[in-house]
Each structure stands twice: as C-alpha cells, then as structure tokens.
C-alpha positions in Angstrom: -48.1 -30.5 -18.1 -45.0 -32.0 -16.7 -42.4 -30.1 -14.7 -38.8 -31.0 -14.2 -38.1 -31.1 -10.6 -35.0 -32.0 -8.7 -35.2 -33.2 -5.1 -32.1 -33.5 -3.0 -31.8 -36.8 -1.3 -30.4 -36.9 2.2 -27.1 -38.3 0.7 -26.9 -35.2 -1.7 -27.5 -32.9 1.2 -24.9 -34.6 3.3 -22.3 -34.3 0.5 -23.1 -30.7 0.0 -23.0 -29.9 3.7 -19.6 -31.7 4.0 -18.2 -29.8 1.0 -19.4 -26.5 2.5 -17.8 -27.5 5.9 -14.5 -28.4 4.1 -14.5 -25.1 2.1 -15.1 -23.2 5.4 -12.3 -25.0 7.2 -9.9 -24.3 4.3 -10.8 -20.6 4.3 -10.4 -20.5 8.1 -7.1 -22.2 7.9 -5.8 -19.8 5.2 -6.9 -16.8 7.2 -4.8 -18.1 10.1 -1.7 -17.5 8.0 -2.8 -13.9 7.6 -3.2 -13.3 11.4 0.5 -12.9 12.2 0.7 -10.1 9.7 0.4 -6.8 11.6 -2.3 -4.4 10.7 0.3 -1.8 9.6 2.1 -4.3 7.3 -1.1 -4.8 5.4 -1.7 -1.1 4.7 -1.3 0.7 1.4 1.8 2.9 1.4 1.4 4.4 -2.1 1.5 8.1 -1.9 1.0 10.6 -4.8 3.8 13.1 -4.6 2.6 16.4 -6.2 5.0 19.2 -7.2 3.4 22.7 -7.3 6.6 24.7 -6.4 7.4 26.3 -9.8 10.7 24.3 -9.8 11.6 20.9 -11.0 12.1 18.3 -8.3 15.4 16.5 -9.1 15.6 14.2 -6.0 13.1 12.7 -3.6 13.9 10.7 -0.5 11.6 8.9 2.0 13.1 7.2 5.1 11.2 5.6 7.9 11.5 7.4 11.2 13.9 4.8 12.6 16.6 5.7 10.1 19.3 8.2 10.9 20.2 8.8 7.2 18.2 9.3 4.0 17.6 6.3 1.9 18.4 6.4 -1.9 16.9 9.0 -4.2 13.6 7.4 -5.3 13.4 9.5 -8.5 16.8 8.2 -9.7 17.5 9.6 -13.1 13.9 10.9 -13.4 12.7 14.3 -12.4 9.3 15.7 -11.3 8.5 18.9 -13.1 6.3 21.5 -11.4 2.6 20.9 -12.1 3.1 17.1 -12.3 2.8 14.2 -9.8 4.0 10.7 -9.4 2.7 7.8 -7.3 5.4 6.2 -5.2 5.1 3.0 -3.1 6.8 4.1 0.1 6.8 0.5 1.5 10.4 -0.4 2.6 9.2 -3.7 4.1 9.9 -2.4 7.6 6.2 -2.3 8.6 6.5 1.4 9.4 3.9 4.0 8.6 5.8 7.1 9.7 8.3 8.4 7.2 10.3 11.6 6.7 10.4 13.1 3.2 13.1 15.2 1.6 12.8 16.9 -1.9 15.6 18.6 -3.7 14.8 21.1 -6.5 16.7 22.3 -9.5 17.4 25.7 -7.8 19.2 23.9 -5.0 16.5 24.4 -2.5 15.8 21.4 -0.2 12.5 20.8 1.7 12.2 18.3 4.5 8.9 17.1 6.1 9.1 14.9 9.1 6.5 12.4 10.5 4.3 11.7 7.4 2.0 8.8 8.0 2.1 7.1 4.6 -0.6 4.6 5.7 -3.1 7.4 6.0 -1.9 10.0 3.5 -2.8 9.4 -0.1 -1.4 12.7 -1.6 1.5 14.8 -0.4 2.0 18.2 -2.1 5.1 20.3 -2.2 4.1 24.0 -2.8 
C-alpha cells in the first residue's frame, strides 16, 4: 500500500519561517500604531438609557465633566417613553469617561446626575 507523504525540504522550511517572521513583523508594526491610543479612548461608551419614571423623557443631555454647559439634546425630535430604553454612544471624541447626564420629562421635571463613568456603566436607569 502506498501512502502519499509530503516532506518539507530545508528550502520550504526556510520560506515558511521567513513568511512567519514577516507576518509577525507586520503585526508588531501595526500594533505600534495602536500604542499611542490611550486606554480610555479605546473603551466602549455605549450606555443603555432606561426610563422607568412613569413620564416620557423629552430631552436627554450628556456632557463630559470638563464642559460648563450642556451639549445638544441627544434625543433630538425623538422621545423616550416610560418603560422603554435606548442605547446611546456617549463618545464625544474627547477621550473622557466621566460625564454628567440631564433628562427632561414631559411634566417639566429635570433630573441631573453628575460623574457617570460611561466607560464602566452599561445601563443607566431613570426611576
């Protein structure tokens, strides 16, 4: 009975070793571009905003803690009814993780929460 066998010649092994070294060097070179990126800038800032207040949220603001004013209304023309949620990417390209939140409801009530770490918090609930 014959078997098909493949034996690597020293030339084949050298070529494969060189290809592996090249691939490793490319991967290492590409990872160097990622090094200047700070750890905070690589973090996920998507937060699920949950409304359990019994009132419709008509405005929502999130501003990094370095801001002295509220950014634009993230909901825009949309609203967030009670019992519903929305996932919002809080990333403002500043690299910040600490944000202040402000929600305005259809009864005129406003709720502010300061110092929310959006790099660690996945869900934020208004109750």
